[in-house]
Structures are given as structure tokens and as C-alpha cells.
Predicted model as a PDB file, atoms N, CA, C, CB and O in Angstrom, pLDDT in the B-factor column:
MODEL        1                                                                  
ATOM      1  N   UNK A   1     117.061  49.986-136.102  1.00 51.00           N  
ATOM      2  CA  UNK A   1     117.663  51.351-136.683  1.00 51.00           C  
ATOM      3  C   UNK A   1     117.549  51.405-138.381  1.00 51.00           C  
ATOM      4  CB  UNK A   1     119.399  51.462-136.203  1.00 51.00           C  
ATOM      5  O   UNK A   1     117.518  50.411-139.108  1.00 51.00           O  
ATOM      6  N   UNK A   2     117.511  52.430-138.702  1.00 57.00           N  
ATOM      7  CA  UNK A   2     117.481  52.432-140.273  1.00 57.00           C  
ATOM      8  C   UNK A   2     118.615  51.999-141.256  1.00 57.00           C  
ATOM      9  CB  UNK A   2     117.248  53.722-140.641  1.00 57.00           C  
ATOM     10  O   UNK A   2     118.564  51.822-142.473  1.00 57.00           O  
ATOM     11  N   UNK A   3     119.696  51.877-140.340  1.00 62.00           N  
ATOM     12  CA  UNK A   3     120.861  51.454-141.149  1.00 62.00           C  
ATOM     13  C   UNK A   3     121.267  50.026-141.161  1.00 62.00           C  
ATOM     14  CB  UNK A   3     121.973  52.168-140.732  1.00 62.00           C  
ATOM     15  O   UNK A   3     122.184  49.524-141.811  1.00 62.00           O  
ATOM     16  N   UNK A   4     120.429  49.441-140.328  1.00 56.00           N  
ATOM     17  CA  UNK A   4     120.584  47.874-140.003  1.00 56.00           C  
ATOM     18  C   UNK A   4     119.184  47.283-140.208  1.00 56.00           C  
ATOM     19  CB  UNK A   4     121.129  47.551-138.377  1.00 56.00           C  
ATOM     20  O   UNK A   4     118.416  47.220-139.248  1.00 56.00           O  
ATOM     21  N   UNK A   5     118.821  46.843-141.432  1.00 62.00           N  
ATOM     22  CA  UNK A   5     117.536  46.206-141.623  1.00 62.00           C  
ATOM     23  C   UNK A   5     117.471  45.036-141.218  1.00 62.00           C  
ATOM     24  CB  UNK A   5     117.121  46.166-142.803  1.00 62.00           C  
ATOM     25  O   UNK A   5     118.406  44.267-141.441  1.00 62.00           O  
ATOM     26  N   UNK A   6     116.252  44.601-140.467  1.00 63.00           N  
ATOM     27  CA  UNK A   6     115.885  43.228-139.894  1.00 63.00           C  
ATOM     28  C   UNK A   6     117.046  42.850-138.845  1.00 63.00           C  
ATOM     29  CB  UNK A   6     115.762  42.040-141.144  1.00 63.00           C  
ATOM     30  O   UNK A   6     117.624  41.765-138.906  1.00 63.00           O  
ATOM     31  N   UNK A   7     117.277  43.612-138.091  1.00 65.00           N  
ATOM     32  CA  UNK A   7     118.348  43.440-136.850  1.00 65.00           C  
ATOM     33  C   UNK A   7     118.013  43.571-135.595  1.00 65.00           C  
ATOM     34  CB  UNK A   7     119.359  44.297-136.872  1.00 65.00           C  
ATOM     35  O   UNK A   7     117.197  44.455-135.334  1.00 65.00           O  
ATOM     36  N   UNK A   8     118.462  42.870-134.678  1.00 73.00           N  
ATOM     37  CA  UNK A   8     118.167  42.814-133.353  1.00 73.00           C  
ATOM     38  C   UNK A   8     118.900  43.975-132.556  1.00 73.00           C  
ATOM     39  CB  UNK A   8     118.525  41.451-132.857  1.00 73.00           C  
ATOM     40  O   UNK A   8     118.838  44.048-131.329  1.00 73.00           O  
ATOM     41  N   UNK A   9     119.541  44.801-133.279  1.00 71.00           N  
ATOM     42  CA  UNK A   9     120.201  46.002-132.731  1.00 71.00           C  
ATOM     43  C   UNK A   9     119.391  46.844-132.198  1.00 71.00           C  
ATOM     44  CB  UNK A   9     120.908  46.693-133.598  1.00 71.00           C  
ATOM     45  O   UNK A   9     118.647  47.449-132.969  1.00 71.00           O  
ATOM     46  N   UNK A  10     119.294  47.155-130.578  1.00 77.00           N  
ATOM     47  CA  UNK A  10     118.339  48.082-130.427  1.00 77.00           C  
ATOM     48  C   UNK A  10     118.776  49.415-129.732  1.00 77.00           C  
ATOM     49  CB  UNK A  10     117.303  47.463-129.740  1.00 77.00           C  
ATOM     50  O   UNK A  10     119.999  49.551-129.709  1.00 77.00           O  
ATOM     51  N   UNK A  11     118.179  50.259-129.257  1.00 75.00           N  
ATOM     52  CA  UNK A  11     118.724  51.441-128.651  1.00 75.00           C  
ATOM     53  C   UNK A  11     119.362  51.176-127.355  1.00 75.00           C  
ATOM     54  CB  UNK A  11     117.703  52.442-128.484  1.00 75.00           C  
ATOM     55  O   UNK A  11     120.155  52.012-126.923  1.00 75.00           O  
ATOM     56  N   UNK A  12     119.138  50.236-126.763  1.00 80.00           N  
ATOM     57  CA  UNK A  12     120.007  49.884-125.506  1.00 80.00           C  
ATOM     58  C   UNK A  12     121.327  49.175-125.513  1.00 80.00           C  
ATOM     59  CB  UNK A  12     119.267  49.098-124.700  1.00 80.00           C  
ATOM     60  O   UNK A  12     122.067  48.792-124.606  1.00 80.00           O  
ATOM     61  N   UNK A  13     121.405  49.110-127.127  1.00 82.00           N  
ATOM     62  CA  UNK A  13     122.733  48.707-127.621  1.00 82.00           C  
ATOM     63  C   UNK A  13     123.782  49.788-128.075  1.00 82.00           C  
ATOM     64  CB  UNK A  13     122.502  47.845-128.739  1.00 82.00           C  
ATOM     65  O   UNK A  13     124.971  49.620-128.348  1.00 82.00           O  
ATOM     66  N   UNK A  14     122.897  51.149-128.085  1.00 89.00           N  
ATOM     67  CA  UNK A  14     123.653  51.919-128.386  1.00 89.00           C  
ATOM     68  C   UNK A  14     124.700  52.807-127.379  1.00 89.00           C  
ATOM     69  CB  UNK A  14     122.909  52.503-129.023  1.00 89.00           C  
ATOM     70  O   UNK A  14     125.690  53.479-127.668  1.00 89.00           O  
ATOM     71  N   UNK A  15     124.061  52.521-126.091  1.00 90.00           N  
ATOM     72  CA  UNK A  15     124.815  53.141-124.946  1.00 90.00           C  
ATOM     73  C   UNK A  15     126.191  52.512-124.891  1.00 90.00           C  
ATOM     74  CB  UNK A  15     124.059  52.940-123.551  1.00 90.00           C  
ATOM     75  O   UNK A  15     127.219  53.187-124.942  1.00 90.00           O  
ATOM     76  N   UNK A  16     126.172  51.193-124.786  1.00 91.00           N  
ATOM     77  CA  UNK A  16     127.508  50.582-124.844  1.00 91.00           C  
ATOM     78  C   UNK A  16     128.292  50.785-125.968  1.00 91.00           C  
ATOM     79  CB  UNK A  16     127.435  49.276-124.707  1.00 91.00           C  
ATOM     80  O   UNK A  16     129.508  50.794-125.773  1.00 91.00           O  
ATOM     81  N   UNK A  17     127.873  50.956-127.137  1.00 91.00           N  
ATOM     82  CA  UNK A  17     128.685  51.375-128.220  1.00 91.00           C  
ATOM     83  C   UNK A  17     129.257  52.650-128.258  1.00 91.00           C  
ATOM     84  CB  UNK A  17     128.041  51.266-129.279  1.00 91.00           C  
ATOM     85  O   UNK A  17     130.358  52.828-128.779  1.00 91.00           O  
ATOM     86  N   UNK A  18     128.461  53.757-127.637  1.00 93.00           N  
ATOM     87  CA  UNK A  18     129.221  54.996-127.556  1.00 93.00           C  
ATOM     88  C   UNK A  18     129.927  55.091-126.346  1.00 93.00           C  
ATOM     89  CB  UNK A  18     128.401  56.152-127.697  1.00 93.00           C  
ATOM     90  O   UNK A  18     130.680  56.056-126.220  1.00 93.00           O  
ATOM     91  N   UNK A  19     129.817  54.163-125.301  1.00 94.00           N  
ATOM     92  CA  UNK A  19     130.866  54.242-124.332  1.00 94.00           C  
ATOM     93  C   UNK A  19     132.193  53.732-124.725  1.00 94.00           C  
ATOM     94  CB  UNK A  19     130.475  53.573-123.195  1.00 94.00           C  
ATOM     95  O   UNK A  19     133.296  54.191-124.431  1.00 94.00           O  
ATOM     96  N   UNK A  20     131.850  52.552-125.545  1.00 95.00           N  
ATOM     97  CA  UNK A  20     133.242  52.300-126.118  1.00 95.00           C  
ATOM     98  C   UNK A  20     133.900  53.024-127.148  1.00 95.00           C  
ATOM     99  CB  UNK A  20     133.286  51.150-126.570  1.00 95.00           C  
ATOM    100  O   UNK A  20     135.119  52.904-127.271  1.00 95.00           O  
ATOM    101  N   UNK A  21     133.223  53.785-127.929  1.00 96.00           N  
ATOM    102  CA  UNK A  21     133.634  54.864-128.943  1.00 96.00           C  
ATOM    103  C   UNK A  21     134.405  55.806-128.118  1.00 96.00           C  
ATOM    104  CB  UNK A  21     132.376  55.621-129.705  1.00 96.00           C  
ATOM    105  O   UNK A  21     135.605  55.955-128.350  1.00 96.00           O  
ATOM    106  N   UNK A  22     133.827  56.445-127.188  1.00 96.00           N  
ATOM    107  CA  UNK A  22     134.209  57.498-126.232  1.00 96.00           C  
ATOM    108  C   UNK A  22     135.584  57.067-125.577  1.00 96.00           C  
ATOM    109  CB  UNK A  22     133.041  57.708-125.103  1.00 96.00           C  
ATOM    110  O   UNK A  22     136.510  57.858-125.399  1.00 96.00           O  
ATOM    111  N   UNK A  23     135.612  55.877-125.275  1.00 97.00           N  
ATOM    112  CA  UNK A  23     136.886  55.222-124.479  1.00 97.00           C  
ATOM    113  C   UNK A  23     137.963  55.135-125.570  1.00 97.00           C  
ATOM    114  CB  UNK A  23     136.571  53.588-123.783  1.00 97.00           C  
ATOM    115  O   UNK A  23     139.115  55.369-125.207  1.00 97.00           O  
ATOM    116  N   UNK A  24     137.754  54.847-126.783  1.00 97.00           N  
ATOM    117  CA  UNK A  24     138.768  54.706-127.878  1.00 97.00           C  
ATOM    118  C   UNK A  24     139.277  56.345-128.084  1.00 97.00           C  
ATOM    119  CB  UNK A  24     138.005  53.942-129.399  1.00 97.00           C  
ATOM    120  O   UNK A  24     140.474  56.631-128.053  1.00 97.00           O  
ATOM    121  N   UNK A  25     138.347  57.238-128.269  1.00 97.00           N  
ATOM    122  CA  UNK A  25     138.855  58.595-128.551  1.00 97.00           C  
ATOM    123  C   UNK A  25     139.371  58.989-127.424  1.00 97.00           C  
ATOM    124  CB  UNK A  25     137.908  59.571-129.030  1.00 97.00           C  
ATOM    125  O   UNK A  25     140.299  59.783-127.577  1.00 97.00           O  
ATOM    126  N   UNK A  26     139.059  58.674-126.125  1.00 96.00           N  
ATOM    127  CA  UNK A  26     139.711  59.506-124.960  1.00 96.00           C  
ATOM    128  C   UNK A  26     141.120  58.814-124.752  1.00 96.00           C  
ATOM    129  CB  UNK A  26     138.750  59.476-123.466  1.00 96.00           C  
ATOM    130  O   UNK A  26     142.030  59.400-124.166  1.00 96.00           O  
ATOM    131  N   UNK A  27     141.228  57.742-125.182  1.00 96.00           N  
ATOM    132  CA  UNK A  27     142.597  56.851-125.138  1.00 96.00           C  
ATOM    133  C   UNK A  27     143.484  57.439-126.219  1.00 96.00           C  
ATOM    134  CB  UNK A  27     142.350  55.143-125.459  1.00 96.00           C  
ATOM    135  O   UNK A  27     144.684  57.633-126.025  1.00 96.00           O  
ATOM    136  N   UNK A  28     142.874  57.718-127.353  1.00 97.00           N  
ATOM    137  CA  UNK A  28     143.798  58.368-128.446  1.00 97.00           C  
ATOM    138  C   UNK A  28     144.159  59.696-128.294  1.00 97.00           C  
ATOM    139  CB  UNK A  28     143.223  58.332-129.727  1.00 97.00           C  
ATOM    140  O   UNK A  28     145.170  60.173-128.810  1.00 97.00           O  
ATOM    141  N   UNK A  29     143.278  60.389-127.524  1.00 96.00           N  
ATOM    142  CA  UNK A  29     143.720  61.926-127.158  1.00 96.00           C  
ATOM    143  C   UNK A  29     144.915  61.867-126.148  1.00 96.00           C  
ATOM    144  CB  UNK A  29     142.408  62.835-126.411  1.00 96.00           C  
ATOM    145  O   UNK A  29     145.940  62.497-126.409  1.00 96.00           O  
ATOM    146  N   UNK A  30     144.806  61.099-124.959  1.00 95.00           N  
ATOM    147  CA  UNK A  30     145.748  60.811-124.283  1.00 95.00           C  
ATOM    148  C   UNK A  30     147.113  60.398-124.498  1.00 95.00           C  
ATOM    149  CB  UNK A  30     145.346  60.215-123.785  1.00 95.00           C  
ATOM    150  O   UNK A  30     148.076  60.758-123.822  1.00 95.00           O  
ATOM    151  N   UNK A  31     147.133  59.455-125.691  1.00 95.00           N  
ATOM    152  CA  UNK A  31     148.365  59.154-126.287  1.00 95.00           C  
ATOM    153  C   UNK A  31     148.803  60.214-127.018  1.00 95.00           C  
ATOM    154  CB  UNK A  31     148.331  58.037-127.069  1.00 95.00           C  
ATOM    155  O   UNK A  31     150.016  60.418-127.060  1.00 95.00           O  
ATOM    156  N   UNK A  32     147.970  61.006-127.665  1.00 95.00           N  
ATOM    157  CA  UNK A  32     148.555  62.164-128.578  1.00 95.00           C  
ATOM    158  C   UNK A  32     149.256  63.214-127.897  1.00 95.00           C  
ATOM    159  CB  UNK A  32     147.489  62.860-129.350  1.00 95.00           C  
ATOM    160  O   UNK A  32     150.273  63.793-128.278  1.00 95.00           O  
ATOM    161  N   UNK A  33     148.417  63.443-126.557  1.00 93.00           N  
ATOM    162  CA  UNK A  33     149.119  64.415-125.900  1.00 93.00           C  
ATOM    163  C   UNK A  33     150.217  64.058-125.063  1.00 93.00           C  
ATOM    164  CB  UNK A  33     148.313  65.083-125.212  1.00 93.00           C  
ATOM    165  O   UNK A  33     150.908  64.946-124.565  1.00 93.00           O  
ATOM    166  N   UNK A  34     150.449  62.852-124.855  1.00 92.00           N  
ATOM    167  CA  UNK A  34     151.910  62.410-124.350  1.00 92.00           C  
ATOM    168  C   UNK A  34     153.009  62.424-125.245  1.00 92.00           C  
ATOM    169  CB  UNK A  34     151.919  61.068-123.874  1.00 92.00           C  
ATOM    170  O   UNK A  34     154.164  62.735-124.957  1.00 92.00           O  
ATOM    171  N   UNK A  35     152.531  62.031-126.458  1.00 93.00           N  
ATOM    172  CA  UNK A  35     153.464  62.068-127.541  1.00 93.00           C  
ATOM    173  C   UNK A  35     154.018  63.553-127.784  1.00 93.00           C  
ATOM    174  CB  UNK A  35     152.763  61.504-128.820  1.00 93.00           C  
ATOM    175  O   UNK A  35     155.202  63.843-127.957  1.00 93.00           O  
ATOM    176  N   UNK A  36     152.958  64.412-127.764  1.00 92.00           N  
ATOM    177  CA  UNK A  36     153.359  65.886-128.077  1.00 92.00           C  
ATOM    178  C   UNK A  36     154.324  66.432-126.940  1.00 92.00           C  
ATOM    179  CB  UNK A  36     151.989  66.870-128.169  1.00 92.00           C  
ATOM    180  O   UNK A  36     155.281  67.169-127.175  1.00 92.00           O  
ATOM    181  N   UNK A  37     153.953  65.977-125.669  1.00 91.00           N  
ATOM    182  CA  UNK A  37     154.749  66.305-124.577  1.00 91.00           C  
ATOM    183  C   UNK A  37     156.308  65.891-124.778  1.00 91.00           C  
ATOM    184  CB  UNK A  37     154.134  65.630-123.358  1.00 91.00           C  
ATOM    185  O   UNK A  37     157.305  66.607-124.686  1.00 91.00           O  
ATOM    186  N   UNK A  38     156.194  64.421-125.100  1.00 90.00           N  
ATOM    187  CA  UNK A  38     157.607  63.972-125.105  1.00 90.00           C  
ATOM    188  C   UNK A  38     158.363  64.358-126.291  1.00 90.00           C  
ATOM    189  CB  UNK A  38     157.690  62.534-124.982  1.00 90.00           C  
ATOM    190  O   UNK A  38     159.472  63.835-126.402  1.00 90.00           O  
ATOM    191  N   UNK A  39     157.979  65.184-127.216  1.00 91.00           N  
ATOM    192  CA  UNK A  39     158.606  65.703-128.381  1.00 91.00           C  
ATOM    193  C   UNK A  39     159.309  66.862-127.677  1.00 91.00           C  
ATOM    194  CB  UNK A  39     157.582  66.106-129.633  1.00 91.00           C  
ATOM    195  O   UNK A  39     160.341  67.097-128.305  1.00 91.00           O  
ATOM    196  N   UNK A  40     159.188  67.623-126.708  1.00 86.00           N  
ATOM    197  CA  UNK A  40     159.618  68.915-125.930  1.00 86.00           C  
ATOM    198  C   UNK A  40     160.056  68.511-124.492  1.00 86.00           C  
ATOM    199  CB  UNK A  40     158.360  70.028-125.834  1.00 86.00           C  
ATOM    200  O   UNK A  40     159.533  69.040-123.511  1.00 86.00           O  
ATOM    201  N   UNK A  41     161.094  67.499-124.380  1.00 80.00           N  
ATOM    202  CA  UNK A  41     161.221  67.050-122.920  1.00 80.00           C  
ATOM    203  C   UNK A  41     161.673  68.199-122.040  1.00 80.00           C  
ATOM    204  CB  UNK A  41     162.256  65.853-122.771  1.00 80.00           C  
ATOM    205  O   UNK A  41     162.476  69.042-122.441  1.00 80.00           O  
ATOM    206  N   UNK A  42     161.183  68.209-120.940  1.00 81.00           N  
ATOM    207  CA  UNK A  42     161.413  69.205-119.938  1.00 81.00           C  
ATOM    208  C   UNK A  42     161.971  68.668-118.598  1.00 81.00           C  
ATOM    209  CB  UNK A  42     160.150  69.915-119.698  1.00 81.00           C  
ATOM    210  O   UNK A  42     162.176  69.408-117.636  1.00 81.00           O  
ATOM    211  N   UNK A  43     162.203  67.339-118.593  1.00 77.00           N  
ATOM    212  CA  UNK A  43     162.621  66.484-117.307  1.00 77.00           C  
ATOM    213  C   UNK A  43     161.326  66.540-116.401  1.00 77.00           C  
ATOM    214  CB  UNK A  43     164.052  67.159-116.435  1.00 77.00           C  
ATOM    215  O   UNK A  43     161.465  65.994-115.306  1.00 77.00           O  
ATOM    216  N   UNK A  44     160.282  67.017-116.621  1.00 85.00           N  
ATOM    217  CA  UNK A  44     159.125  66.963-115.654  1.00 85.00           C  
ATOM    218  C   UNK A  44     158.245  65.972-116.219  1.00 85.00           C  
ATOM    219  CB  UNK A  44     158.368  68.346-115.441  1.00 85.00           C  
ATOM    220  O   UNK A  44     158.473  65.397-117.283  1.00 85.00           O  
ATOM    221  N   UNK A  45     157.046  65.745-115.355  1.00 87.00           N  
ATOM    222  CA  UNK A  45     156.075  64.944-115.491  1.00 87.00           C  
ATOM    223  C   UNK A  45     155.136  65.620-116.556  1.00 87.00           C  
ATOM    224  CB  UNK A  45     155.479  64.653-114.171  1.00 87.00           C  
ATOM    225  O   UNK A  45     155.161  66.847-116.654  1.00 87.00           O  
ATOM    226  N   UNK A  46     154.282  64.845-117.385  1.00 87.00           N  
ATOM    227  CA  UNK A  46     153.451  65.287-118.188  1.00 87.00           C  
ATOM    228  C   UNK A  46     152.036  65.698-117.273  1.00 87.00           C  
ATOM    229  CB  UNK A  46     153.315  64.210-119.305  1.00 87.00           C  
ATOM    230  O   UNK A  46     151.497  64.836-116.578  1.00 87.00           O  
ATOM    231  N   UNK A  47     151.584  66.881-117.337  1.00 88.00           N  
ATOM    232  CA  UNK A  47     150.577  67.502-116.538  1.00 88.00           C  
ATOM    233  C   UNK A  47     149.885  68.382-117.272  1.00 88.00           C  
ATOM    234  CB  UNK A  47     151.053  68.131-115.421  1.00 88.00           C  
ATOM    235  O   UNK A  47     149.544  69.417-116.700  1.00 88.00           O  
ATOM    236  N   UNK A  48     149.511  68.191-118.710  1.00 87.00           N  
ATOM    237  CA  UNK A  48     148.878  68.840-119.516  1.00 87.00           C  
ATOM    238  C   UNK A  48     147.804  67.921-119.966  1.00 87.00           C  
ATOM    239  CB  UNK A  48     149.700  69.366-120.475  1.00 87.00           C  
ATOM    240  O   UNK A  48     147.908  66.695-119.921  1.00 87.00           O  
ATOM    241  N   UNK A  49     146.498  68.734-120.515  1.00 91.00           N  
ATOM    242  CA  UNK A  49     145.350  67.981-120.864  1.00 91.00           C  
ATOM    243  C   UNK A  49     144.775  66.953-119.965  1.00 91.00           C  
ATOM    244  CB  UNK A  49     145.614  67.391-121.983  1.00 91.00           C  
ATOM    245  O   UNK A  49     144.474  67.346-118.838  1.00 91.00           O  
ATOM    246  N   UNK A  50     144.557  65.653-120.269  1.00 93.00           N  
ATOM    247  CA  UNK A  50     143.996  64.774-119.671  1.00 93.00           C  
ATOM    248  C   UNK A  50     145.026  64.457-118.359  1.00 93.00           C  
ATOM    249  CB  UNK A  50     143.681  63.658-120.672  1.00 93.00           C  
ATOM    250  O   UNK A  50     144.620  64.286-117.209  1.00 93.00           O  
ATOM    251  N   UNK A  51     146.352  64.417-118.755  1.00 90.00           N  
ATOM    252  CA  UNK A  51     147.255  64.120-117.874  1.00 90.00           C  
ATOM    253  C   UNK A  51     147.156  64.949-116.693  1.00 90.00           C  
ATOM    254  CB  UNK A  51     148.451  64.174-118.430  1.00 90.00           C  
ATOM    255  O   UNK A  51     147.686  64.494-115.680  1.00 90.00           O  
ATOM    256  N   UNK A  52     146.488  66.267-116.606  1.00 90.00           N  
ATOM    257  CA  UNK A  52     146.482  67.017-115.592  1.00 90.00           C  
ATOM    258  C   UNK A  52     145.656  66.580-114.496  1.00 90.00           C  
ATOM    259  CB  UNK A  52     146.188  68.163-115.972  1.00 90.00           C  
ATOM    260  O   UNK A  52     145.867  66.895-113.325  1.00 90.00           O  
ATOM    261  N   UNK A  53     144.445  65.644-115.008  1.00 91.00           N  
ATOM    262  CA  UNK A  53     143.448  65.157-114.097  1.00 91.00           C  
ATOM    263  C   UNK A  53     143.687  63.923-113.558  1.00 91.00           C  
ATOM    264  CB  UNK A  53     142.250  65.108-114.657  1.00 91.00           C  
ATOM    265  O   UNK A  53     143.180  63.592-112.485  1.00 91.00           O  
ATOM    266  N   UNK A  54     144.592  63.024-114.354  1.00 90.00           N  
ATOM    267  CA  UNK A  54     144.847  61.787-113.820  1.00 90.00           C  
ATOM    268  C   UNK A  54     146.332  61.322-114.167  1.00 90.00           C  
ATOM    269  CB  UNK A  54     143.793  60.822-114.330  1.00 90.00           C  
ATOM    270  O   UNK A  54     146.706  61.762-115.254  1.00 90.00           O  
ATOM    271  N   UNK A  55     147.181  60.605-113.556  1.00 89.00           N  
ATOM    272  CA  UNK A  55     148.293  59.989-113.896  1.00 89.00           C  
ATOM    273  C   UNK A  55     148.590  58.954-114.719  1.00 89.00           C  
ATOM    274  CB  UNK A  55     148.674  59.725-113.080  1.00 89.00           C  
ATOM    275  O   UNK A  55     149.712  58.722-115.169  1.00 89.00           O  
ATOM    276  N   UNK A  56     147.242  58.098-115.000  1.00 93.00           N  
ATOM    277  CA  UNK A  56     147.300  57.218-115.990  1.00 93.00           C  
ATOM    278  C   UNK A  56     145.807  57.348-116.637  1.00 93.00           C  
ATOM    279  CB  UNK A  56     147.734  55.765-115.441  1.00 93.00           C  
ATOM    280  O   UNK A  56     144.880  56.622-116.277  1.00 93.00           O  
ATOM    281  N   UNK A  57     145.684  58.381-117.654  1.00 94.00           N  
ATOM    282  CA  UNK A  57     144.334  58.356-118.371  1.00 94.00           C  
ATOM    283  C   UNK A  57     144.149  57.161-119.077  1.00 94.00           C  
ATOM    284  CB  UNK A  57     144.157  59.467-119.333  1.00 94.00           C  
ATOM    285  O   UNK A  57     143.024  56.666-119.135  1.00 94.00           O  
ATOM    286  N   UNK A  58     145.156  56.612-119.646  1.00 93.00           N  
ATOM    287  CA  UNK A  58     145.096  55.510-120.644  1.00 93.00           C  
ATOM    288  C   UNK A  58     144.398  54.201-120.081  1.00 93.00           C  
ATOM    289  CB  UNK A  58     146.562  55.166-121.111  1.00 93.00           C  
ATOM    290  O   UNK A  58     143.688  53.421-120.715  1.00 93.00           O  
ATOM    291  N   UNK A  59     144.774  54.137-118.700  1.00 94.00           N  
ATOM    292  CA  UNK A  59     144.322  52.922-117.970  1.00 94.00           C  
ATOM    293  C   UNK A  59     142.641  53.081-117.800  1.00 94.00           C  
ATOM    294  CB  UNK A  59     145.161  52.817-116.416  1.00 94.00           C  
ATOM    295  O   UNK A  59     141.856  52.135-117.863  1.00 94.00           O  
ATOM    296  N   UNK A  60     142.274  54.495-117.571  1.00 95.00           N  
ATOM    297  CA  UNK A  60     140.920  54.914-117.386  1.00 95.00           C  
ATOM    298  C   UNK A  60     140.008  54.544-118.414  1.00 95.00           C  
ATOM    299  CB  UNK A  60     140.854  56.261-117.240  1.00 95.00           C  
ATOM    300  O   UNK A  60     138.953  53.932-118.247  1.00 95.00           O  
ATOM    301  N   UNK A  61     140.520  54.989-119.579  1.00 96.00           N  
ATOM    302  CA  UNK A  61     139.906  54.828-121.002  1.00 96.00           C  
ATOM    303  C   UNK A  61     139.807  53.301-121.228  1.00 96.00           C  
ATOM    304  CB  UNK A  61     140.854  55.561-122.224  1.00 96.00           C  
ATOM    305  O   UNK A  61     138.746  52.767-121.553  1.00 96.00           O  
ATOM    306  N   UNK A  62     140.888  52.668-121.055  1.00 96.00           N  
ATOM    307  CA  UNK A  62     140.820  51.203-121.190  1.00 96.00           C  
ATOM    308  C   UNK A  62     139.687  50.641-120.575  1.00 96.00           C  
ATOM    309  CB  UNK A  62     141.963  50.561-120.655  1.00 96.00           C  
ATOM    310  O   UNK A  62     138.973  49.846-121.185  1.00 96.00           O  
ATOM    311  N   UNK A  63     139.429  51.041-119.238  1.00 96.00           N  
ATOM    312  CA  UNK A  63     138.500  50.348-118.381  1.00 96.00           C  
ATOM    313  C   UNK A  63     137.180  50.749-119.166  1.00 96.00           C  
ATOM    314  CB  UNK A  63     138.568  50.822-116.720  1.00 96.00           C  
ATOM    315  O   UNK A  63     136.363  49.876-119.458  1.00 96.00           O  
ATOM    316  N   UNK A  64     136.983  52.064-119.500  1.00 96.00           N  
ATOM    317  CA  UNK A  64     135.708  52.630-120.279  1.00 96.00           C  
ATOM    318  C   UNK A  64     135.394  51.575-121.512  1.00 96.00           C  
ATOM    319  CB  UNK A  64     136.038  54.296-120.941  1.00 96.00           C  
ATOM    320  O   UNK A  64     134.321  50.988-121.651  1.00 96.00           O  
ATOM    321  N   UNK A  65     136.528  51.451-122.369  1.00 96.00           N  
ATOM    322  CA  UNK A  65     136.240  50.576-123.400  1.00 96.00           C  
ATOM    323  C   UNK A  65     135.851  49.224-123.058  1.00 96.00           C  
ATOM    324  CB  UNK A  65     137.274  50.518-124.200  1.00 96.00           C  
ATOM    325  O   UNK A  65     134.898  48.708-123.642  1.00 96.00           O  
ATOM    326  N   UNK A  66     136.640  48.468-121.975  1.00 96.00           N  
ATOM    327  CA  UNK A  66     136.061  47.134-121.730  1.00 96.00           C  
ATOM    328  C   UNK A  66     134.760  47.105-120.968  1.00 96.00           C  
ATOM    329  CB  UNK A  66     137.025  46.321-121.002  1.00 96.00           C  
ATOM    330  O   UNK A  66     134.053  46.097-120.969  1.00 96.00           O  
ATOM    331  N   UNK A  67     134.469  48.107-120.376  1.00 94.00           N  
ATOM    332  CA  UNK A  67     132.974  48.248-119.654  1.00 94.00           C  
ATOM    333  C   UNK A  67     132.072  48.226-120.768  1.00 94.00           C  
ATOM    334  CB  UNK A  67     132.694  49.691-118.734  1.00 94.00           C  
ATOM    335  O   UNK A  67     131.146  47.419-120.852  1.00 94.00           O  
ATOM    336  N   UNK A  68     132.344  49.147-121.670  1.00 93.00           N  
ATOM    337  CA  UNK A  68     131.300  49.391-122.959  1.00 93.00           C  
ATOM    338  C   UNK A  68     131.144  47.686-123.567  1.00 93.00           C  
ATOM    339  CB  UNK A  68     132.159  50.704-124.422  1.00 93.00           C  
ATOM    340  O   UNK A  68     130.063  47.117-123.714  1.00 93.00           O  
ATOM    341  N   UNK A  69     132.260  47.189-123.807  1.00 92.00           N  
ATOM    342  CA  UNK A  69     132.185  45.562-124.342  1.00 92.00           C  
ATOM    343  C   UNK A  69     131.269  44.820-123.412  1.00 92.00           C  
ATOM    344  CB  UNK A  69     133.751  44.713-124.314  1.00 92.00           C  
ATOM    345  O   UNK A  69     130.324  44.136-123.804  1.00 92.00           O  
ATOM    346  N   UNK A  70     131.575  44.980-122.275  1.00 93.00           N  
ATOM    347  CA  UNK A  70     130.890  43.993-121.117  1.00 93.00           C  
ATOM    348  C   UNK A  70     129.393  44.396-121.144  1.00 93.00           C  
ATOM    349  CB  UNK A  70     131.566  44.234-119.423  1.00 93.00           C  
ATOM    350  O   UNK A  70     128.522  43.533-121.038  1.00 93.00           O  
ATOM    351  N   UNK A  71     129.073  45.829-121.299  1.00 90.00           N  
ATOM    352  CA  UNK A  71     127.579  45.931-121.348  1.00 90.00           C  
ATOM    353  C   UNK A  71     126.887  45.513-122.501  1.00 90.00           C  
ATOM    354  CB  UNK A  71     127.184  47.199-121.158  1.00 90.00           C  
ATOM    355  O   UNK A  71     125.735  45.082-122.564  1.00 90.00           O  
ATOM    356  N   UNK A  72     127.832  45.709-123.550  1.00 85.00           N  
ATOM    357  CA  UNK A  72     127.257  45.127-124.954  1.00 85.00           C  
ATOM    358  C   UNK A  72     126.856  43.873-124.924  1.00 85.00           C  
ATOM    359  CB  UNK A  72     128.185  45.137-126.052  1.00 85.00           C  
ATOM    360  O   UNK A  72     125.746  43.593-125.377  1.00 85.00           O  
ATOM    361  N   UNK A  73     127.684  42.897-124.387  1.00 86.00           N  
ATOM    362  CA  UNK A  73     127.470  41.454-124.259  1.00 86.00           C  
ATOM    363  C   UNK A  73     126.294  41.183-123.224  1.00 86.00           C  
ATOM    364  CB  UNK A  73     128.834  40.738-123.791  1.00 86.00           C  
ATOM    365  O   UNK A  73     125.336  40.444-123.451  1.00 86.00           O  
ATOM    366  N   UNK A  74     126.500  41.842-122.140  1.00 82.00           N  
ATOM    367  CA  UNK A  74     125.233  41.656-121.165  1.00 82.00           C  
ATOM    368  C   UNK A  74     123.917  41.949-121.752  1.00 82.00           C  
ATOM    369  CB  UNK A  74     125.328  42.574-119.935  1.00 82.00           C  
ATOM    370  O   UNK A  74     122.912  41.261-121.575  1.00 82.00           O  
ATOM    371  N   UNK A  75     123.981  42.872-122.366  1.00 67.00           N  
ATOM    372  CA  UNK A  75     122.692  43.426-123.033  1.00 67.00           C  
ATOM    373  C   UNK A  75     121.983  42.298-124.028  1.00 67.00           C  
ATOM    374  CB  UNK A  75     123.104  44.821-123.951  1.00 67.00           C  
ATOM    375  O   UNK A  75     120.950  42.575-124.637  1.00 67.00           O  
TER     376      UNK A  75                                                      
ENDMDL                                                                          
END                                                                             
């Protein structure tokens, strides 16, 4: 890559890196949505945004993050 001179960083390392970054962003969005939901308690379960699709989006994105780390190490 142009930003890392004389490095062994390849294009195959970019996929796990992007996967890890997407997981961090997804987990942050899920946390923000839950925080916003808790600001206006209705006594119901949070079912907006990512929470509409999964009861535990943080666990899913945590798995995505660690999968990216594992792929990066394997590569």
C-alpha cells in the first residue's frame, strides 16, 4: 500500500481489517440506539434500529470483530 512503505501488509489483510472496523461501528451504533431508547423508558423491549433484527446485536458485532482479528492472524 502507498501509506505503508516496505511493509508485508497485503490486500488480503484489508478484508479482515474492514471486517473488524465494521464490527466496531456496528457495535457502537447498537450501543447508541439502546442508550437513546433508555432515555425515554416505555416499559417495553427495545425494538428499533438494529434491535429490531436481533435481540443481541452487540453479541453479533462482537463476533464480527473477533472474526476479523482471527482472519488477520490466520492470514
